[in-house]
N, C-alpha and C positions, 0 to 999 in steps of 0.2 A: 282583168285586175289592172289597174297601172303600174308604170314603171317604180314609181316613186315607193307606192304600195307592196310592192314585190320587194323591193330594198328594205323596206321598214320590216316586211313581214320576215327577212331574212337576218335580218340583224336582230329581231327579237327572238327568232328561234336560237340561232347562234348564244345567246345570253341566254338563256334557261337554261342550254344545255351546259353552259359553263357554270352555273350555279346550280344545275342537279348536280354535274359532277363533283362538285366544292363540298355539296352536300354529302354525297356519298363517300368522299373522302374523309370529312371529318367523323361521319358515323363509322366508317371502317376502323381509323386512327381508335376512337375512343372506345371500342368493342375489343382492338387490341390491347389497351391497357387494362380493360378489366377480366377480361376473358384468359390471359396466359399469363398471370403472375410465376414467378418463379426464382429462386434463388440462385445465380452463376457461382460457379466456384470462383473463391480469390475473393469476392466483393466484401470490402469491409465496411462496418458500421463505427464511424467515429466521430467524436465532437470537434466537427469542422479541420482539423490539424493534430498532428501527432505529437504527443508532447516531448519536450527536446530536453536530452541530459547529455552533460558533458563529463567526459572523464579525460584525466590527465595522470601520466604516470612520471616517476621521479627519472624514469630514462629515455623519455620521450629525445629522439636525436636531436631537435629544434629547440631544446633547454639551452641555455649557455652554457653549464655543469652538469649534464646526465649525470646521474646517481643509479646504483643498483636498486630493484623493485622493493627486493627483501636480503634479508641475512644469507650470506652462504652458510650451506652445511656443516660446517664445523661450530656453528653459530645457533644453530638451530635451537638449542636447551638452553642459551643463555642470550638472546638477542640484543640485550644492552651493550653488549663488550662489542658489537661489529662496528668497528669506527666507519669503516667504507659505505657502511647502508645509512649514516647519520646525515642528515642534512642541514642545511644552516640556514638562516632567519633570509637570505638573498635567494637561496633556491626554491624554498617555500613559497616566497611571495610571485616568484617567476611563474610556479606551476598554478597561485591560486589566478593571477590575470589572466593565465594561456585560459584556464576555465572558461573564466567569466567572459573572455573575448569570443569560446567558440561558440557559444549560446548567442543567435543573432536572432532568436525565435521573439514572438509579438511578449513571450513574458520572461525576456531576458531581466539580468539584475538592471540594466540601463532603461529599459521601458517603464520596469516597475517603480522606480524611484522617481517622484514627481518634485519640478520646484516646490520648495517650501517645507517639505515633508519631512516630520518627527520618525526616525528612523531608531528601532529597536533592535540591537544585534544580541542574539542569545546565544550563550556556548555552554557546555556542561561544564560546572566546577560542583559537580555534588560532592567532590570530596577535595583534600589539599594536603601538601606534603605536612608531617609531622613537626610538632615544637614542642618550645615548653607550655605546658596545658594546653594541648591542643594533639589531640592523637583520632586519628583518621584511617579508614580503611585502604588510603593510598600507601602510607607509609610502611615500612616492614617493623617500625616500632609501634604500629597501630595495632586495631581489634585482632583476635585471636582466630581469625578464618583460614588459616593457611592461606595467605594473600600471596598468589604470583611466584610462587619459588621462593619464598622468604624474600623478593625483591621490592623496589617501590614499585607501583603500580602506576606506571607510564601511559599506559593505553585507555585510563579508566576517564579522563577528562580530555576537553579539547587541550589540542596544542594552540597556545598564546600566538605562536608565529602565524598560524589560520588565521586567529580573529585580527591581528594587527595588519594583515595582510588586505583582508576584505575593508578593513576601516580606512585604510589606506587610499583603497581604490575608490572608494565611494567620495573620498576628498579630492583627489587629484584626478581620476577617470571619468566620475559621473558627475562629481558636483553641484547635485541638485538641493540637498538636503539641507534643513535648517539648522536640526539639531541629529546626533549622533549618541544614544546611549548605549552601554554595555548593560546589560540586565540579568540577573542568574538569581536563584533562591537555591543554594546550597543545603544540603540533607544534613550534612556530617559536621557542619562548621557554624560559629556562630561571629558577628561581624566585631571587629574592636570599637569599644569605645561604649558599647550598647548595655542596656540594663541587665541583662541576661547573660554577661560574658563576662566570663574570669577577667577582674582587672590586671593579673599577671599573664594573662594569655601573650603570647609572642607574636603571631602574628593571624593573618584571617587570607583567606582565597584572594582579595585583591590585592592584600599589601605583600605576599611572599613571593619572593624571587623563586621560580620552578626551574631546577637543576638541568632537567633534559629540554628545557625550551629555552635554550641559550640564557638561563637565568632571568628571562624576563618576567616581570610583576604585570598586573593589570594596570596598577598605576603609574607603570612606566609607560604603558600603551598610550592611557591620558596624557600623561606629560610630553609624549612628542610631537600630540596631535591637536592639543587644547589652543595652541595658537597659529591655525593653519592660516594661509592666505586667503580663504575663500570665507573666512568669517563664518563658520562650521561651529557651533558648539559640540564639544565632547565630553561625557561624562558617564558616571556610574549609577545604577540604581541597584540598591540588592533589594530582591522581589520579597524575602522573609520580612524588611524593616519598611515597605511601603505600604500607603496607606490601601482599603479595601473598599468596595463600590458595593451597596445593596440594590435591590432592583427596582428604587425610587430614585437611586441616584446619590443617596447618602453615604458618606464619605467618613470612615473609619479608621482610626491609628491600629498599627500593628497590636499595642498594648488592650485593645479592648477585642476579650476573648468571647462575648454576651452580645452582638450586635441584634438591636431593637428590629429593624428590619430585615424581609424576607432576602435569601439568596436570588439569584438573576436567572431566570428561565433558561435552560439552555438554549441557544439561538439555532436556527435553521437558515444559515446565511444564503444558500441555494435554491431555497424553495422547493426542497426534496421531499417534504413533509416527515423527514425522519428528524426527532429531535434528541432527546436525552438517551443515554446507553445505561449509564450507571445510576445516576442520583437524579430521579424525576421532578424534585422541586429546585435543581440546580446549585450552583456555585455563588460564592462570592469571588468577586474579581478586582484583582491588581489595579487600580486608578492608572499606572503607566503603559499597563497593557489596554486598558481599554481607551485612552486617550491617544495613544499613537498611533501614525498614520501609515506605517509597515512595518513590517514583523522580518528579520532576515536570520534563519535559523542556522547554527553551525554546530551541529553536534559532532559528537565522537562515534565511534564504529564498533561495538563493542556484541557479544552473547548476551544473553538475560536467560535467566530459568523462567521466568513467565512466560515473555512472549515470544521469546525464540532469539530476537535480536534486537537493537535497542538502537537508533539513532533519530530520527526527525520527531516522532510522533511520542516515543519514551519520553522525549526533553521536556514535554508541557509537565510531567510531575513538579519538573523545578518552578511551576508557575501556580501550585496549588496552593492557596493562602490559608496554609493550615492554622495560623492564628487566631483566625475569625471562628474556630469550631471547638478548639482546646487550647488549655495554659500550657501543656506539654509542647517539648521540641520536638518535628521531625515532620513526616511528610507520610507516615505509617496510616494517616486517614483515609488514604486511596484503599488502602490495604483491607482496613477493619470496618469499611462501611458493608462491602459485599463480598469480601472473600477477595485472594488473591487471585483468584480466575478472571474477577471482574477488572481486574487495574487495566488492563488495556481498553475496556469499556470506558472507564472515566479519564485517561489521558487522550481519548479521541473526542469526549464531553469538554475538557478545558480547550483542546485545540480550536473548538468551534468558537470559541468566544472573539480568540485573536488569533484566525489562521496564519500559516505561513506564507508569506510573499515571494519569499526566495529561500530557496537553502542551498549551503555549501557542507557538504559532508567532508569530516577530516579524518583521512584514512590513513594519516601518516603512521600513527602506530594505532592498533587494535587490541582487542581484548575476546580469547576465545575458549570455550570450554564452559566452566560452572561460573558464567560472569552473571552480575559483573563485578562482585566484589572479590569472588574467590579463582576468578578466570588467569591465564595465562597472558601475557603482553606478546603480542606478534606484531612482527615489523611488517608496512604495507607499501609505504610511500604512494598513495594516490589520494588524488582530489577529484569528489564529484557533485556536481553543478546541476541547478534545474527549478525552473519556475513551477514546476508541479511538483507537489510535495510528496505523492503518495507515488508516481514516477521516478522521481528521485529515488526514494526509500525502498523501492521494487528493485529498480538498479543495483543500489550499494547490497542490498539482499542476495542478490544472484553471483555478484562480486563477493562475496563472502560463504558461499556454497548454499544458499538456501534457494528453493524455489519462492517466488513472492506470491502466489498462489497459495501456500500454506500459514503466509503471516497475519493471522487473524485478523488484527486491527487494519491492515490494508482493507479487508473488506469492509469494515466498518466506516473507512474513511472514504471509498469510493462509492458507497452507498448514500453516503451525505454530500455527495457532488465535489470532494475536493481535488479530485486528481482520476488517473488509472494505474493498476498494479497489472495490467496485461502487456507484456512484452511486445506482442503484435502491435500496439499502440503507441510507442514508444519508440522515437528516434535516438540514437545515441551518435554522438558526434566525439571526434577527439579519438581515444583509443577505445577499442573493442572491449565489450566485456569479459570475454575468451581471454585476450591479451593479459588482461591486470586480474584474473579471477585466482584467489587464492582460498579454497575451502577452509572455514575456520571448524574447528572441533565444537561440535552442539553440546548444549547445555543437557547433563544426564536426565533432568528431570525436566523435559520440556513441557509447561502446565497446560499452555492455551493449542498446542501445534502438535504434529502437523495436520491441515485439513483434510478431513475427507471428503464425499460426492455431497452436494447441498441443493440438488435439482434431481427429483425422479418423476417418470410416470407410475402413478399407483394406481392398483385395482384390487377391489374389496372394501371391506374384510368379509370373510366368508364364516359364518356361524358353526357353532357344533363341529370345528374343522380340525383335522388331523395333518400333519406333515407327511402322511403317507398316500394321502388321496391329491390327483394331480387336476386341480380346477379349471385348469387353462386348456384341457384338451391337449396336450404335448409341450408341457414346461420347456424341454430344451429346445425347442424351434419355436417358440413365441416370438415376432417382432411386431410388438404392437405401436400405434401410431395414437395420438391424443384424438381423445373419442370413441377410439375402437371399443365394441363390447363383446366381454366373453363373461359367459354361466351368469348373464344378468346385472354384471358388473361394469362400470364404464373405464375406460381407462381416463385419468385426469392427471394435470402437475400437482404437485406436492414439491413446497419447499420448504427448508429449514429456517428457522426463525434466528435472525441474525444474533439475539441474544445467546442462542444456543449452538452456536458454532454449528457444526456439520452433524449435530444429533435431530434426526427426522421424528417427531414423535407420530406414532399411527394409534388406531383406532383402539379405547379400551374395553375391557371385557373380558370375560372368560370362554376360552378353546375359540379362538379368533385367528385365521390366517389371512395375511395380509401381502401381496405382490408389489415388487417396485423394478423397476426398467430404468436402464439408460445406456445410450451407445458410449464406449471408450474409446475416443481417437487416436493413434499411435501412428508418429511420424515414421518409426521405424520398428523394426520386431526388435522387442526386447523382452529380459527377463525382471518382474518385479513380483513383491509381494503382496498379495492381496489381504487386506485385514478387515476383518468382519466383527460385528458384536451387536448382540440385542439383548432384550430381558429374558427373554426364556431359550428358543432356539431360532437358528438361522441357518439356512441353506441357499448356496451362491452358483448360478448358472454361468461361466464364463465361453463363449463361442459356442456354445450349445453340450459342452462338457460340464457334471456337476465338479465344482471345485475341492467338495469332500462328498463321501459316502451317505453321509445320514447328517441330522439337523443338528448343530451343536450349539451354543451358547458363544462361542469365541472361536473365531479363523484366523491364523496365520499362516499363508501357504504361499510357495513360490509358484508362479504362473507365467506363461508366455504369452505375451501380446504381439499381436501378427501388427503389420504394416496396415495401416486403414483403419476400419473401423468393427470394434468387436463389441457385440452385444452380450451386455450383462442384466442377468435377470436374480432377484433377490424374493427371497420365501421367509417369512416371520410368522412364528408361531408365539400367540401371546395366551398363557394359559390363564391369567389374571389379572386384575387392577391397569396400569398403564403399561403403554406399550412402547418402545422406540428401538430404533437402529443407528447405527453409524457404520459406513462401508467407504475403503480408500484404498488405493495402491501406495506401496513404498517402495525405493530405493535403499541401496545398502545402507544409506547415510540417513534414514528417517525422511526424506524428502516425497512429496509427492513427483515422478518422474518426470525430468523436463519431456518437452515433445508428446506429453499425455495431457486429452481435454477430453470433460466430460459432455457430452452433447445431448439434448432431448430429442426423439425425434418428431417432429413436425406433419401438420397436414401436408398433404402431396404439394411439394414444390418446384417440380419438374413439369413442362408439358403433358408428357404421360403418366401415366399413375406408377409411384415408386413408392419403394418401402424404407428408402433412405432417406435422411435426412438433407441431403443438398442432391440437387441434379450431378451425376457424373463428367457432362459436359455442359459447355457454355452453348446458350441459345439462344437466337434474337426472334423476337415476333416478326410479322408481316411487316414487307417495306414496300411502299406504295410510291413506285416512281414516275413521278405526274408534275406539271411546276408549279402544283399546288401543294406539294408535300415533297420536301428534299430531306425532310430527316428521317430518323430511324428510330422505333420505339423499343427500347430495352426494358423489358417488365419484369421484376422482382419481387421478392418480397422479404423485410427485415423480420427478425424476432422482437426487434421495438425499433421506435423511432429514432432516426438518427442521421448524421452526414454519411455521403454514401461517396465513395470514389474506386471508378471501374477502372479496371486497368489490366 
């Protein structure tokens, strides 16, 4: 063989070897990706980035005139009289500016409002001070509801000074809007000069001067900013008197109580596949809200005997165009249509037409107890702001002493893609929740809460069954995974329907037994009340021990949760007809305890077989150090598609 041929053969051999090495590398890498999926501990699935929520307190040291967050002890029962905790218009303006500037996220108010936008600012003016021929739940001379210790109800409506500060910021700092409109549809007052208003009525929610809010009126705010240097139009639209639209775009005046066209179907703006929650036929919608470009929501911070707390989402009751459905005055159509417990479904429906683009929650005053009308005012002196309305309300709820998990309408809103209520997916800037947290006294009758467990592994039903028979060959020790088989029945995932809150419906029939299982993850050892209810009989095992000795219809038992994973098994007997169950954990304040999560067992998620939902340690797949593979494949599995941060 000649030298040239030998040289060519050598290069051919080297090239072939390199190609084979590369093919082996690719094959090995692909094999590692497919063959070793697992979920490393600490992996978080998030929609690209955490939602940012800003908190500012009146005692922040960098404010020019810090003030106490709340009243001193001697004024706890009479907070209106603590002069030291009162704030001026200038102090509140500085707090609002700081909160808006703290949010530097992609959904900050500066990024939300674009050049030429028509911006609607939506405060809460559900009621207003009493006067001649106007009596509401705000004033001590108003409705005989035992309102607020016989005092005027300062916490029931949005502090006008916060509204003023937001509008000033939009004009002087942001400056992109072409028009700013204050819009609201109050439930307890009518507008001066309208045909349904007493001609002798002294004032309305727009014209009255509100004594606790530096005696400002909304007309004062308009007059202050209407001649601004930016040429931005500033005005008011009363939504109760606004034109409304049908599904074909036809417009009707508020005096038309029988529109010819059909209502607009509830939209699905995020493409989630979830549409209506209360009214399948949809709603008629305010022309102003339909045509505006952005909506900034400025709610008050209150408790409510239906949803538990009322801030951003409950605000949309004020957008309900009641004149389109009936000639009588008020927002009770949302209550009458499907009952009080479906009111949260209704205001999430209304939210879907014109979602909040940015929220500034006014926590200068709040309402606790049997709110909103008959609760008591509390002094809080905080501002909460964010571009994710679900996250902003979740943070607000936790400041008020609620677990966001327990707020039913946040589950509905998250299902429609409006944001996240999971505190683990929220970045709080400024003050921490713990620094400003002031637990509000909850309503005595909280109709839609707290929430129980909504997802289970279910096995059964077993026919001609008895509570005394063990169909799992070891009820106390069973730790199933999805797809496992027991006694001819497969463990499968079952989920509560959104409209049924945390009630899980089981098989119908006589003498049927069904099992349900979940893991309760706890960040520390704690005591909690296990609350369980079923149509006929229910029995519960926690950590392998029966919570009660025999099956009952209802259980409310103090239990101990260990740090880490606690297996929870439920057995339900149905003697006839429909069958359902509801199970949850409660603390002394009727919350799901903070630090508790409910987890389903997944298929094996570690390299080795494991009966836990996550691997206990972080593990990497093979790495192949050679010139053609400088990276390491980290294989894992998520419960649903999403962005992943590895840390």
